[in-house]
DOLUMPA-268850 format. One line per 3 residues: number of its first residue (from 1); their letters; for each residue x, y, z of N, C-alpha, C. Coordinates in Angstrom, 2 decimals, padded with zeros to 5 digits, m for minus. Layout:
DOLUMPA-268850
NUM	A	X/Y/Z/X/Y/Z/X/Y/Z | ...
This chain:
DOLUMPA-268850
1	MKR	m002.50/m008.55/064.26/m003.42/m008.37/065.38/m004.56/m007.43/064.96 | m005.79/m007.84/065.25/m006.94/m007.04/064.87/m007.07/m005.83/065.77 | m007.41/m004.69/065.13/m007.63/m003.48/065.90/m008.95/m003.60/066.63
4	NID	m008.97/m003.13/067.88/m010.23/m003.15/068.63/m011.23/m002.23/067.96 | m012.42/m002.76/067.67/m013.45/m001.95/067.01/m014.77/m002.15/067.75 | m015.69/m001.20/067.51/m017.06/m001.35/068.00/m017.80/m002.20/066.97
7	LIT	m017.81/m003.50/067.21/m018.31/m004.44/066.22/m019.80/m004.21/065.91 | m020.59/m003.96/066.93/m022.03/m003.77/066.72/m022.29/m002.51/065.87 | m021.56/m001.42/066.18/m021.72/m000.20/065.40/m021.31/m000.41/063.96
10	AMR	m020.22/m001.13/063.76/m019.75/m001.41/062.40/m020.77/m002.24/061.63 | m021.38/m003.20/062.32/m022.42/m004.01/061.66/m023.62/m003.16/061.27 | m024.04/m002.29/062.17/m025.19/m001.44/061.86/m024.87/m000.51/060.69
13	TFL	m023.66/000.03/060.65/m023.25/000.90/059.55/m023.24/000.13/058.23 | m022.73/m001.07/058.25/m022.71/m001.92/057.06/m024.13/m002.15/056.53 | m025.08/m002.39/057.41/m026.46/m002.60/056.98/m027.04/m001.36/056.32
16	VVV	m026.72/m000.18/056.86/m027.23/001.06/056.28/m026.62/001.29/054.91 | m025.31/001.04/054.77/m024.63/001.20/053.48/m025.28/000.30/052.43 | m025.52/m000.95/052.79/m026.14/m001.90/051.84/m027.55/m001.47/051.50
19	ELQ	m028.30/m001.00/052.52/m029.68/m000.57/052.29/m029.74/000.60/051.32 | m028.86/001.58/051.50/m028.89/002.80/050.69/m028.01/002.73/049.46 | m027.17/001.68/049.39/m026.26/001.49/048.24/m025.36/002.70/048.03
22	SFS	m024.97/003.33/049.14/m024.15/004.54/049.01/m023.49/004.86/050.35 | m022.18/005.16/050.31/m021.48/005.57/051.53/m021.91/006.97/051.94 | m022.07/007.85/050.95/m022.43/009.23/051.28/m023.86/009.31/051.83
25	AAS	m024.77/008.52/051.24/m026.15/008.51/051.76/m026.17/007.94/053.18 | m025.35/006.92/053.41/m025.27/006.34/054.76/m024.71/007.36/055.75 | m023.74/008.14/055.32/m023.16/009.14/056.23/m024.20/010.19/056.62
28	RKL	m025.06/010.57/055.66/m026.10/011.56/055.98/m027.13/010.96/056.94 | m027.52/009.71/056.70/m028.51/009.08/057.57/m027.96/008.88/058.98 | m026.68/008.50/059.08/m026.08/008.22/060.38/m025.50/009.47/061.04
31	NIV	m025.44/010.57/060.25/m024.91/011.84/060.75/m023.45/011.72/061.17 | m022.68/011.04/060.34/m021.22/010.95/060.52/m020.56/011.20/059.17 | m019.29/011.49/059.18/m018.58/011.80/057.93/m018.41/010.53/057.10
34	VSA	m018.23/010.72/055.77/m018.12/009.58/054.86/m016.91/008.73/055.22 | m015.81/009.38/055.64/m014.60/008.62/055.98/m014.84/007.68/057.16 | m015.72/008.09/058.10/m016.03/007.23/059.25/m016.84/006.02/058.80
37	VSR	m017.76/006.23/057.86/m018.53/005.11/057.31/m017.59/004.13/056.62 | m016.70/004.66/055.77/m015.77/003.80/055.04/m014.86/003.03/056.00 | m014.39/003.70/057.04/m013.50/003.04/058.00/m014.22/001.92/058.75
40	QVA	m015.48/002.16/059.14/m016.21/001.11/059.88/m016.45/m000.12/059.01 | m016.76/000.09/057.73/m016.96/m001.07/056.84/m015.63/m001.79/056.63 | m014.54/m001.02/056.47/m013.22/m001.63/056.30/m012.82/m002.40/057.55
43	DLE	m013.12/m001.86/058.73/m012.83/m002.56/059.98/m013.60/m003.87/060.06 | m014.85/m003.84/059.60/m015.67/m005.06/059.62/m015.07/m006.12/058.70 | m014.60/m005.68/057.53/m013.98/m006.62/056.60/m012.70/m007.22/057.19
46	KHF	m011.91/m006.39/057.84/m010.70/m006.91/058.48/m011.02/m007.86/059.62 | m012.04/m007.52/060.38/m012.41/m008.37/061.53/m012.79/m009.77/061.07 | m013.54/m009.86/059.98/m013.97/m011.16/059.48/m013.05/m011.72/058.40
49	ASH	m012.00/m010.96/058.09/m011.05/m011.39/057.05/m011.77/m011.76/055.76 | m012.70/m010.91/055.38/m013.53/m011.17/054.20/m013.76/m009.87/053.44 | m013.85/m010.00/052.12/m014.16/m008.84/051.28/m015.67/m008.80/051.10
52	LLY	m016.33/m007.79/051.70/m017.79/m007.75/051.75/m018.42/m006.97/050.60 | m017.78/m005.92/050.15/m018.35/m005.06/049.12/m017.39/m004.91/047.95 | m017.96/m004.92/046.75/m017.20/m004.62/045.54/m017.59/m003.22/045.11
55	RTT	m016.60/m002.29/045.09/m016.90/m000.89/044.84/m016.19/m000.38/043.59 | m016.94/000.38/042.77/m016.35/001.11/041.65/m016.79/002.56/041.79 | m016.38/003.38/040.88/m016.77/004.79/040.95/m018.25/004.97/040.64
58	RAM	m018.87/003.96/040.00/m020.27/004.10/039.59/m021.24/003.21/040.38 | m020.73/002.14/040.92/m021.65/001.19/041.54/m021.01/000.50/042.73 | m021.85/m000.17/043.50/m021.39/m000.94/044.65/m022.23/m002.21/044.72
61	HLT	m021.56/m003.35/044.92/m022.26/m004.62/044.97/m021.71/m005.45/046.12 | m022.56/m006.31/046.64/m022.11/m007.27/047.64/m021.32/m008.39/046.96 | m020.25/m008.79/047.57/m019.56/m009.99/047.12/m020.35/m011.21/047.61
64	SEG	m019.94/m012.41/047.18/m020.63/m013.61/047.66/m020.47/m013.74/049.18 | m019.28/m013.39/049.69/m019.09/m013.40/051.14/m019.95/m012.33/051.79 | m020.06/m011.17/051.14/m020.88/m010.09/051.67/m022.34/m010.48/051.79
67	EYY	m022.85/m011.22/050.79/m024.24/m011.69/050.84/m024.47/m012.61/052.03 | m023.49/m013.49/052.28/m023.60/m014.40/053.43/m023.61/m013.63/054.74 | m022.63/m012.71/054.89/m022.54/m011.96/056.14/m023.74/m011.03/056.32
70	LVQ	m024.31/m010.52/055.20/m025.47/m009.64/055.31/m026.63/m010.36/056.00 | m026.89/m011.59/055.59/m027.98/m012.37/056.19/m027.72/m012.60/057.67 | m026.50/m013.00/058.00/m026.17/m013.29/059.39/m026.21/m012.04/060.26
73	IKE	m025.70/m010.94/059.74/m025.65/m009.70/060.51/m027.07/m009.16/060.73 | m027.91/m009.24/059.70/m029.31/m008.80/059.86/m029.99/m009.55/060.98 | m029.83/m010.87/060.96/m030.46/m011.70/061.99/m029.93/m011.36/063.37
76	LIE	m028.61/m011.17/063.47/m027.99/m010.85/064.75/m028.48/m009.51/065.29 | m028.54/m008.49/064.44/m028.97/m007.16/064.87/m030.45/m007.16/065.25 | m031.27/m007.91/064.50/m032.69/m008.00/064.85/m032.88/m008.64/066.22
79	RLD	m032.13/m009.69/066.50/m032.22/m010.35/067.80/m031.73/m009.43/068.91 | m030.68/m008.68/068.63/m030.15/m007.74/069.62/m031.16/m006.64/069.91 | m031.79/m006.11/068.86/m032.81/m005.07/069.04/m033.99/m005.60/069.85
82	HLE	m034.36/m006.87/069.59/m035.46/m007.47/070.34/m035.11/m007.58/071.82 | m033.89/m008.01/072.12/m033.45/m008.12/073.51/m033.44/m006.76/074.20 | m032.98/m005.75/073.49/m032.93/m004.41/074.08/m034.34/m003.87/074.34
85	AFA	m035.25/m004.14/073.40/m036.63/m003.69/073.59/m037.28/m004.41/074.76 | m036.99/m005.72/074.87/m037.54/m006.49/075.99/m037.02/m005.97/077.32 | m035.71/m005.69/077.37/m035.12/m005.20/078.61/m035.69/m003.84/078.98
88	SES	m035.88/m002.98/077.97/m036.43/m001.66/078.24/m037.86/m001.74/078.76 | m038.65/m002.64/078.15/m040.05/m002.79/078.56/m040.16/m003.38/079.96 | m039.29/m004.37/080.25/m039.37/m005.03/081.55/m038.91/m004.11/082.68
91	QQT	m038.11/m003.10/082.35/m037.62/m002.19/083.38/m038.61/m001.08/083.69 | m039.63/m000.94/082.83/m040.63/000.09/083.07/m041.50/m000.30/084.27 | m041.84/000.68/085.06/m042.68/000.42/086.23/m044.13/000.25/085.79
94	IAG	m044.69/m000.91/086.13/m046.10/m001.17/085.84/m046.91/m000.73/087.05 | m047.79/000.23/086.84/m048.59/000.76/087.94/m049.95/001.19/087.43 | m050.94/001.15/088.32/m052.27/001.60/087.94/m053.35/000.80/088.65
97	HLK	m054.60/001.17/088.39/m055.76/000.54/089.03/m056.60/m000.12/087.95 | m056.88/m001.40/088.11/m057.70/m002.15/087.16/m058.96/m002.67/087.85 | m060.06/m002.62/087.11/m061.31/m003.23/087.58/m061.58/m004.45/086.72
100	ITA	m061.70/m005.61/087.37/m061.93/m006.84/086.64/m063.15/m007.56/087.20 | m063.72/m008.43/086.38/m064.86/m009.22/086.81/m064.72/m010.63/086.26 | m065.29/m011.58/086.99/m065.25/m012.98/086.59/m066.40/m013.71/087.26
103	PQN	m066.79/m014.86/086.72/m067.87/m015.62/087.37/m067.46/m016.09/088.76 | m068.46/m016.34/089.60/m068.18/m016.91/090.92/m067.43/m018.23/090.76 | m066.57/m018.49/091.72/m065.77/m019.72/091.78/m064.65/m019.78/090.74
106	SSL	m064.50/m018.73/089.90/m063.47/m018.77/088.87/m062.06/m018.75/089.45 | m061.95/m018.39/090.72/m060.63/m018.43/091.35/m060.07/m019.84/091.35 | m060.97/m020.85/091.28/m060.53/m022.24/091.37/m059.89/m022.74/090.08
109	IGL	m059.97/m021.97/088.99/m059.29/m022.40/087.76/m057.86/m021.87/087.72 | m057.41/m021.26/088.80/m056.05/m020.75/088.87/m055.92/m019.27/088.63 | m057.06/m018.60/088.35/m057.00/m017.17/088.05/m056.55/m016.36/089.26
112	QQS	m057.02/m016.72/090.43/m056.64/m015.98/091.64/m055.14/m016.09/091.88 | m054.59/m017.30/091.73/m053.16/m017.49/091.94/m052.34/m016.67/090.95 | m052.77/m016.68/089.68/m052.03/m015.94/088.65/m052.07/m014.44/088.91
115	IGD	m053.24/m013.92/089.29/m053.34/m012.49/089.56/m052.53/m012.13/090.80 | m052.56/m013.00/091.80/m051.74/m012.76/093.00/m050.27/m012.70/092.68 | m049.81/m013.62/091.82/m048.40/m013.62/091.42/m048.06/m012.34/090.66
118	FLS	m048.99/m011.89/089.81/m048.77/m010.65/089.05/m048.64/m009.46/090.00 | m049.49/m009.40/091.02/m049.42/m008.30/091.99/m048.12/m008.33/092.78 | m047.60/m009.52/093.03/m046.32/m009.63/093.74/m045.19/m009.08/092.88
121	LHP	m045.28/m009.29/091.56/m044.26/m008.78/090.64/m044.39/m007.26/090.46 | m045.62/m006.75/090.57/m045.87/m005.33/090.32/m046.66/m004.75/091.49 | m046.00/m004.45/092.58/m046.69/m004.00/093.80/m047.40/m002.66/093.67
124	KVK	m047.16/m001.91/092.60/m047.83/m000.63/092.43/m049.14/m000.76/091.66 | m049.54/m002.00/091.39/m050.82/m002.24/090.71/m051.89/m002.51/091.76 | m053.06/m001.90/091.57/m054.21/m002.13/092.45/m055.33/m002.75/091.61
127	ISW	m055.98/m003.78/092.15/m057.05/m004.46/091.43/m058.33/m004.49/092.27 | m059.44/m004.10/091.65/m060.77/m004.27/092.23/m061.45/m005.39/091.47 | m061.79/m006.48/092.16/m062.27/m007.69/091.51/m063.69/m008.00/091.98
130	SLM	m064.62/m008.08/091.02/m066.01/m008.42/091.33/m066.32/m009.81/090.79 | m066.80/m010.70/091.68/m067.21/m012.03/091.27/m068.72/m012.04/091.12 | m069.21/m012.26/089.90/m070.65/m012.26/089.67/m070.95/m013.07/088.41
133	NRY	m072.12/m013.70/088.40/m072.52/m014.51/087.25/m073.42/m013.76/086.28 | m073.84/m012.56/086.63/m074.70/m011.81/085.72/m073.89/m011.21/084.57 | m074.59/m010.84/083.49/m073.94/m010.18/082.37/m073.49/m008.78/082.79
136	VNL	m072.25/m008.45/082.46/m071.69/m007.14/082.82/m071.36/m006.37/081.55 | m071.90/m005.17/081.40/m071.53/m004.30/080.29/m070.23/m003.60/080.65 | m069.14/m004.05/080.05/m067.82/m003.58/080.47/m067.66/m002.08/080.28
139	IEE	m068.15/m001.57/079.16/m067.95/m000.14/078.87/m068.80/000.72/079.81 | m070.08/000.37/079.97/m070.96/001.17/080.81/m070.56/001.11/082.28 | m070.05/m000.03/082.73/m069.72/m000.20/084.14/m068.24/000.04/084.44
142	GID	m067.49/000.48/083.41/m066.09/000.85/083.63/m065.19/m000.31/083.99 | m065.46/m001.48/083.43/m064.66/m002.67/083.72/m063.53/m002.78/082.69 | m062.34/m003.04/083.16/m061.18/m003.15/082.26/m061.05/m004.55/081.65
145	LAL	m061.36/m005.57/082.44/m061.10/m006.94/081.98/m062.13/m007.88/082.59 | m062.60/m008.83/081.78/m063.56/m009.82/082.27/m063.16/m011.21/081.79 | m063.43/m012.19/082.62/m063.34/m013.58/082.20/m064.75/m014.02/081.84
148	RVG	m064.95/m014.48/080.61/m066.28/m014.88/080.17/m066.25/m016.31/079.64 | m067.35/m017.00/079.87/m067.48/m018.39/079.47/m068.51/m018.50/078.35 | m068.17/m019.21/077.29/m069.09/m019.40/076.18/m068.82/m018.44/075.04
151	ELS	m069.48/m018.68/073.92/m069.29/m017.84/072.74/m069.75/m016.41/073.02 | m069.07/m015.45/072.38/m069.32/m014.04/072.64/m070.10/m013.41/071.50 | m070.97/m012.46/071.84/m071.80/m011.80/070.83/m071.44/m010.33/070.65
154	DSN	m070.71/m009.74/071.58/m070.41/m008.30/071.52/m069.16/m008.07/070.67 | m069.35/m007.56/069.46/m068.22/m007.34/068.55/m067.38/m006.13/068.92 | m067.84/m005.33/069.90/m067.08/m004.15/070.32/m065.97/m004.50/071.31
157	LIA	m065.88/m005.77/071.67/m064.88/m006.20/072.64/m063.83/m007.09/071.97 | m062.65/m007.08/072.54/m061.58/m007.98/072.09/m061.56/m009.18/073.02 | m061.49/m010.37/072.46/m061.50/m011.60/073.25/m060.25/m012.41/072.97
160	RPY	m059.58/m012.83/074.03/m058.39/m013.69/073.91/m058.71/m015.05/074.54 | m058.53/m016.14/073.81/m058.84/m017.47/074.36/m058.05/m017.74/075.64 | m058.76/m018.30/076.65/m058.14/m018.56/077.95/m058.54/m019.95/078.46
163	GEL	m058.51/m020.92/077.58/m058.81/m022.28/078.00/m060.26/m022.64/077.79 | m060.67/m023.75/078.38/m062.03/m024.23/078.25/m062.41/m025.05/079.48 | m063.69/m025.29/079.65/m064.15/m026.10/080.78/m065.23/m027.07/080.32
166	KIL	m065.37/m028.15/081.08/m066.40/m029.14/080.82/m067.49/m029.01/081.88 | m068.72/m029.25/081.46/m069.86/m029.26/082.38/m070.24/m030.72/082.59 | m070.15/m031.19/083.83/m070.37/m032.59/084.15/m071.62/m032.80/085.00
169	FVA	m072.24/m033.97/084.84/m073.25/m034.44/085.78/m072.54/m035.28/086.83 | m072.80/m035.04/088.11/m072.12/m035.77/089.16/m073.10/m036.15/090.28 | m072.73/m037.20/090.98/m073.47/m037.62/092.18/m072.53/m038.48/093.01
172	SPD	m072.87/m038.65/094.28/m072.01/m039.48/095.14/m072.36/m040.95/094.96 | m071.41/m041.86/095.19/m071.72/m043.29/095.13/m072.85/m043.69/096.07 | m072.90/m043.10/097.27/m073.96/m043.42/098.23/m075.33/m043.05/097.68
175	YLE	m075.42/m041.85/097.08/m076.70/m041.41/096.52/m077.15/m042.37/095.41 | m076.22/m042.73/094.53/m076.57/m043.60/093.40/m076.97/m045.00/093.88 | m076.36/m045.46/094.97/m076.72/m046.77/095.50/m078.15/m046.76/096.04
178	KHG	m078.55/m045.63/096.63/m079.90/m045.52/097.21/m080.97/m045.23/096.16 | m080.64/m044.40/095.15/m081.65/m043.90/094.23/m081.49/m044.42/092.80 | m080.40/m045.12/092.53/m080.20/m045.67/091.19/m079.50/m044.70/090.25
181	MPA	m078.94/m045.26/089.19/m078.21/m044.48/088.19/m079.17/m044.04/087.08 | m079.31/m042.75/086.84/m080.16/m042.31/085.73/m079.56/m042.76/084.39 | m080.42/m043.26/083.51/m079.93/m043.74/082.21/m079.87/m042.63/081.17
184	CPE	m080.62/m041.55/081.38/m080.63/m040.43/080.44/m081.04/m039.17/081.20 | m080.78/m037.99/080.65/m081.11/m036.75/081.36/m082.59/m036.60/081.69 | m083.47/m037.17/080.86/m084.90/m037.04/081.14/m085.27/m037.68/082.48
187	ELS	m084.51/m038.67/082.93/m084.81/m039.34/084.19/m084.42/m038.51/085.41 | m083.75/m037.38/085.19/m083.34/m036.53/086.31/m084.55/m035.92/087.03 | m085.68/m035.87/086.34/m086.89/m035.33/086.98/m087.34/m036.21/088.14
190	KHN	m086.87/m037.45/088.18/m087.24/m038.37/089.26/m086.21/m038.35/090.40 | m085.16/m037.54/090.27/m084.08/m037.53/091.24/m084.04/m036.23/092.04 | m083.39/m036.32/093.20/m083.06/m035.10/093.94/m081.96/m034.36/093.18
193	CIL	m082.16/m033.11/092.90/m081.16/m032.31/092.20/m080.74/m031.13/093.07 | m079.50/m030.73/092.91/m078.96/m029.59/093.66/m078.58/m028.52/092.64 | m079.16/m027.34/092.78/m078.98/m026.29/091.77/m078.05/m025.19/092.25
196	DSS	m077.27/m024.69/091.30/m076.50/m023.46/091.53/m077.38/m022.31/091.07 | m078.03/m021.64/092.01/m079.00/m020.60/091.67/m078.35/m019.32/091.15 | m077.01/m019.25/091.18/m076.34/m018.06/090.63/m076.14/m018.18/089.13
199	SRQ	m076.38/m019.36/088.54/m076.24/m019.52/087.10/m077.43/m018.86/086.40 | m077.30/m018.65/085.10/m078.31/m017.90/084.36/m079.63/m018.67/084.25 | m079.53/m019.98/084.09/m080.74/m020.81/083.98/m080.59/m022.00/084.93
202	PGR	m080.75/m021.78/086.21/m080.44/m022.83/087.18/m081.32/m024.06/087.07 | m082.56/m023.91/086.62/m083.47/m025.05/086.56/m083.49/m025.75/085.22 | m082.66/m025.31/084.27/m082.59/m025.94/082.94/m081.16/m026.40/082.71
205	WVY	m080.98/m027.70/082.74/m079.64/m028.27/082.55/m079.45/m028.65/081.10 | m078.30/m028.30/080.57/m078.00/m028.54/079.17/m077.35/m029.92/079.00 | m077.66/m030.56/077.88/m077.01/m031.83/077.58/m076.97/m032.03/076.06
208	KQG	m076.22/m033.01/075.64/m076.07/m033.30/074.22/m076.79/m034.60/073.89 | m077.55/m034.58/072.81/m078.17/m035.80/072.31/m077.88/m035.88/070.82 | m076.98/m036.81/070.46/m076.51/m036.84/069.09/m075.69/m035.59/068.81
211	AKE	m076.04/m034.87/067.75/m075.34/m033.63/067.42/m076.07/m032.40/067.94 | m077.18/m032.61/068.63/m077.99/m031.48/069.09/m077.78/m031.19/070.58 | m077.93/m029.93/070.91/m077.87/m029.50/072.31/m079.31/m029.30/072.81
214	KHV	m079.62/m029.95/073.93/m080.97/m029.89/074.48/m080.93/m029.47/075.94 | m082.12/m029.24/076.51/m082.23/m028.87/077.91/m083.27/m029.77/078.59 | m083.02/m030.05/079.85/m083.98/m030.77/080.66/m084.31/m029.91/081.88
217	RVT	m085.58/m029.81/082.18/m085.97/m029.02/083.35/m085.95/m029.91/084.59 | m085.26/m029.44/085.62/m085.15/m030.23/086.86/m085.67/m029.39/088.03 | m086.08/m030.08/089.06/m086.48/m029.41/090.30/m085.48/m029.78/091.39
220	ANI	m085.37/m028.92/092.38/m084.32/m029.09/093.37/m084.88/m029.23/094.77 | m084.21/m030.09/095.53/m084.48/m030.10/096.97/m083.53/m029.16/097.69 | m082.45/m028.74/096.98/m081.50/m027.75/097.52/m081.09/m026.83/096.37
223	DIN	m081.12/m025.53/096.60/m080.50/m024.60/095.63/m079.67/m023.59/096.40 | m078.49/m023.33/095.89/m077.51/m022.46/096.56/m076.88/m021.57/095.48 | m076.60/m020.32/095.83/m075.99/m019.41/094.86/m074.47/m019.46/094.93
226	HGE	m073.94/m020.66/095.11/m072.48/m020.81/095.22/m072.11/m022.22/094.75 | m071.44/m022.31/093.61/m071.16/m023.59/092.99/m070.33/m024.53/093.84 | m069.38/m023.99/094.58/m068.53/m024.85/095.39/m069.34/m025.54/096.48
229	MVA	m070.34/m024.84/097.04/m071.18/m025.46/098.06/m072.12/m026.49/097.44 | m072.54/m026.26/096.20/m073.34/m027.26/095.50/m072.55/m028.56/095.40 | m071.27/m028.45/095.03/m070.41/m029.64/094.92/m070.28/m030.34/096.26
232	QFA	m070.16/m029.58/097.33/m070.02/m030.18/098.66/m071.29/m030.93/099.07 | m072.46/m030.35/098.78/m073.71/m031.04/099.09/m073.86/m032.32/098.27 | m073.45/m032.25/096.99/m073.52/m033.45/096.15/m072.59/m034.53/096.69
235	AAG	m071.38/m034.13/097.12/m070.43/m035.10/097.66/m070.94/m035.72/098.95 | m071.78/m034.98/099.68/m072.35/m035.49/100.93/m073.55/m036.39/100.69 | m073.92/m036.60/099.41/m074.98/m037.56/099.11/m076.38/m037.01/099.01
238	HGV	m076.52/m035.69/098.81/m077.85/m035.07/098.82/m078.51/m035.02/097.45 | m077.80/m035.39/096.38/m078.46/m035.37/095.08/m077.49/m035.26/093.92 | m078.07/m035.06/092.74/m077.31/m034.92/091.49/m077.06/m033.44/091.24
241	AQL	m075.87/m033.13/090.71/m075.54/m031.74/090.38/m074.93/m031.69/088.98 | m075.08/m030.54/088.35/m074.39/m030.27/087.08/m073.48/m029.07/087.29 | m072.18/m029.31/087.18/m071.20/m028.29/087.55/m069.99/m028.32/086.61
244	PDF	m069.23/m027.21/086.53/m067.97/m027.21/085.79/m066.98/m028.19/086.40 | m066.13/m028.74/085.55/m065.18/m029.77/086.01/m064.25/m029.29/087.12 | m063.86/m028.00/087.09/m062.89/m027.54/088.09/m063.48/m027.51/089.50
247	LVE	m064.83/m027.50/089.60/m065.46/m027.51/090.92/m065.57/m028.92/091.51 | m065.50/m029.93/090.67/m065.77/m031.29/091.16/m064.59/m032.24/090.99 | m063.54/m031.83/090.30/m062.48/m032.78/089.97/m061.80/m033.37/091.21
250	HFI	m061.61/m032.56/092.27/m060.95/m033.12/093.46/m061.88/m034.07/094.21 | m063.22/m033.85/094.11/m064.16/m034.80/094.70/m064.18/m036.11/093.91 | m064.04/m036.00/092.59/m063.99/m037.20/091.75/m062.71/m037.99/092.02
253	ESG	m061.60/m037.27/092.16/m060.33/m037.94/092.44/m060.36/m038.67/093.78 | m061.07/m038.10/094.76/m061.15/m038.72/096.09/m062.20/m039.82/096.16 | m063.03/m039.93/095.12/m064.08/m040.94/095.12/m065.38/m040.48/095.76
256	ELV	m065.43/m039.23/096.23/m066.65/m038.73/096.86/m067.76/m038.45/095.85 | m067.36/m038.18/094.61/m068.31/m037.98/093.52/m067.89/m038.85/092.33 | m068.87/m039.21/091.51/m068.58/m039.88/090.25/m069.28/m039.13/089.14
259	SIL	m068.68/m039.15/087.97/m069.29/m038.52/086.80/m070.31/m039.48/086.20 | m071.52/m038.98/085.90/m072.58/m039.82/085.34/m073.06/m039.19/084.03 | m073.84/m039.96/083.28/m074.43/m039.48/082.02/m073.36/m038.92/081.08
262	DHF	m072.19/m039.56/081.05/m071.07/m039.02/080.28/m071.36/m038.91/078.79 | m072.20/m039.79/078.26/m072.52/m039.74/076.82/m073.37/m038.53/076.47 | m073.90/m037.85/077.48/m074.76/m036.70/077.23/m074.08/m035.37/077.56
265	VIP	m072.81/m035.43/077.92/m072.09/m034.20/078.28/m071.79/m033.38/077.02 | m072.06/m032.09/077.08/m071.82/m031.21/075.93/m070.32/m031.01/075.72 | m069.88/m030.61/074.52/m068.46/m030.35/074.26/m067.92/m029.26/075.18
268	PIP	m066.60/m029.25/075.41/m066.01/m028.22/076.27/m066.39/m026.81/075.84 | m066.60/m025.95/076.82/m067.01/m024.57/076.56/m065.79/m023.65/076.64 | m065.57/m022.80/075.63/m064.39/m021.93/075.67/m064.53/m020.82/076.70
271	MFL	m063.39/m020.41/077.25/m063.32/m019.24/078.14/m062.45/m018.18/077.47 | m062.78/m016.92/077.73/m062.06/m015.81/077.11/m061.72/m014.72/078.13 | m060.59/m014.08/077.91/m060.30/m012.80/078.56/m060.82/m011.72/077.63
274	VYP	m061.72/m010.88/078.13/m062.43/m009.92/077.28/m062.19/m008.51/077.80 | m061.96/m007.58/076.86/m061.73/m006.19/077.26/m062.11/m005.24/076.13 | m062.51/m004.00/076.45/m062.81/m003.02/075.41/m061.56/m002.68/074.61
277	ANR	m061.72/m002.48/073.31/m060.57/m002.25/072.43/m059.74/m001.05/072.86 | m060.39/000.02/073.31/m059.63/001.23/073.66/m058.84/001.08/074.96 | m059.09/000.02/075.73/m058.37/m000.15/076.99/m057.00/m000.77/076.78
280	MKS	m056.72/m001.31/075.58/m055.44/m001.96/075.36/m054.29/m000.95/075.33 | m054.61/000.33/075.30/m053.57/001.36/075.38/m052.98/001.44/076.79 | m053.66/000.83/077.75/m053.20/000.86/079.13/m052.05/m000.12/079.32
283	PVL	m050.84/000.35/079.68/m049.71/m000.57/079.87/m049.96/m001.61/080.95 | m050.66/m001.22/082.02/m050.88/m002.17/083.12/m051.86/m003.26/082.70 | m052.90/m002.91/081.93/m053.82/m003.93/081.44/m053.13/m004.86/080.45
286	KAL	m052.35/m004.30/079.56/m051.61/m005.12/078.60/m050.69/m006.09/079.32 | m049.99/m005.59/080.34/m049.07/m006.44/081.09/m049.80/m007.58/081.80 | m050.97/m007.28/082.38/m051.73/m008.31/083.09/m052.23/m009.38/082.12
289	IEY	m052.79/m008.96/080.99/m053.32/m009.92/080.02/m052.21/m010.84/079.51 | m051.08/m010.26/079.14/m049.98/m011.08/078.63/m049.46/m012.03/079.70 | m049.45/m011.58/080.95/m048.99/m012.45/082.03/m049.95/m013.61/082.23
292	LLE	m051.25/m013.34/082.23/m052.24/m014.40/082.41/m052.18/m015.41/081.27 | m052.04/m014.94/080.05/m052.00/m015.84/078.90/m050.73/m016.68/078.90 | m049.61/m016.06/079.25/m048.34/m016.80/079.29/m048.36/m017.84/080.40
295	TKK	m048.94/m017.48/081.56/m049.04/m018.44/082.66/m049.91/m019.62/082.27 | m051.04/m019.35/081.62/m051.93/m020.41/081.16/m051.23/m021.31/080.14 | m050.44/m020.70/079.27/m049.70/m021.47/078.26/m048.69/m022.41/078.92
298	REK	m048.00/m021.91/079.94/m047.02/m022.76/080.66/m047.73/m023.90/081.39 | m048.88/m023.61/082.00/m049.64/m024.64/082.71/m050.08/m025.75/081.75 | m050.52/m025.34/080.56/m050.97/m026.31/079.56/m049.81/m027.17/079.09
301	AKA	m048.65/m026.53/078.84/m047.47/m027.29/078.40/m047.02/m028.25/079.47 | m047.09/m027.83/080.73/m046.68/m028.69/081.84/m047.61/m029.89/081.96 | m048.91/m029.66/081.74/m049.88/m030.74/081.86/m049.68/m031.82/080.81
304	FS	m049.15/m031.43/079.62/m048.95/m032.39/078.55/m047.54/m032.94/078.51 | m046.67/m032.47/079.41/m045.28/m032.94/079.39/m045.13/m034.27/080.12
C-alpha cells in the first residue's frame, strides 16, 4: 500500500533537485533539511513505481524513466501554476475610473454591449464615454482608451486590432427607380446625396478605381451630423449615402436599402483599440482591453462556425 504523500510538493522538489543536480543545493533553495528532500524524491519514486535518479557519491543522473517523468511533471506543474495565477488574478477586485472615446455610432458595432457586460462583471468600475468624430489627443486630454478607424500615425500609442469595417454606397430601391442607377462615382454629382457632416471630409467620398484610391466631391440636399439618421433618410428614399456597413446592414437585409457601385468600394478599413503605453499599468484598463478583445474573438469565431 502506498504511503499518503503530498504529490505536488514531491514533484516540485524533484524538479529543483534535477535543476540544481544536488540534494544539498535543493535543500538550501527549498529551506528544508537534506533528509526531507531525499524522502520526497523517494516517495515520488515509490508512488510511480519507477527509479527516477541514478545516484553515486560523485554524480547524479536521470534514468530513462526519470527523463520521461521529468517532461511530464514539468508540463503538469506549469499548467498548475498557470491555473493558480489565473485564479488569483480573477479573484482580484477590478475597480477604477476610465475615460474612453469612440466615433459616433460605434455602439452599433457591439462595443456598447461589451462594455455594459464588463461593467456588470465589475460593478466598481466607472466609465466616462465620449462619442466624437474629431481627432482626440489621448495624452493631452487624459483619455485612457480610444476606438480608432484607419491606419494610425502616432507611434507613442499602443494599438490592438479590433476588427474592420466596410464603407458602402447605398440607396433605396424607390430612389433608384426614380433617378436611375449611377454607373460610376463621378455620376454621383447628378444625384441627391445625404452627408454625414460629423465625418472628417463629409463632401468628399472615397472610392477605389483599379488599385488607386480616389475621391469624388458630392453636394447634398440633406446633411446630418449623425450617421444612423443618414441611413434612415437614405432608406426613406431621399438620396444616396456612403456609410459604414454596420449602419446599413439591417436596412439592406430588410430590402429598404441596396448596395450600389460595389466595384468601387475601397478595401475594409481596420479598427484599433488605442491607448498610451504608460496606461497599461492600470489593472482596470488592462482588464477592459482583454475583455473587449476576447469578446470580439468569440464573436468572430461564432460568425464563422
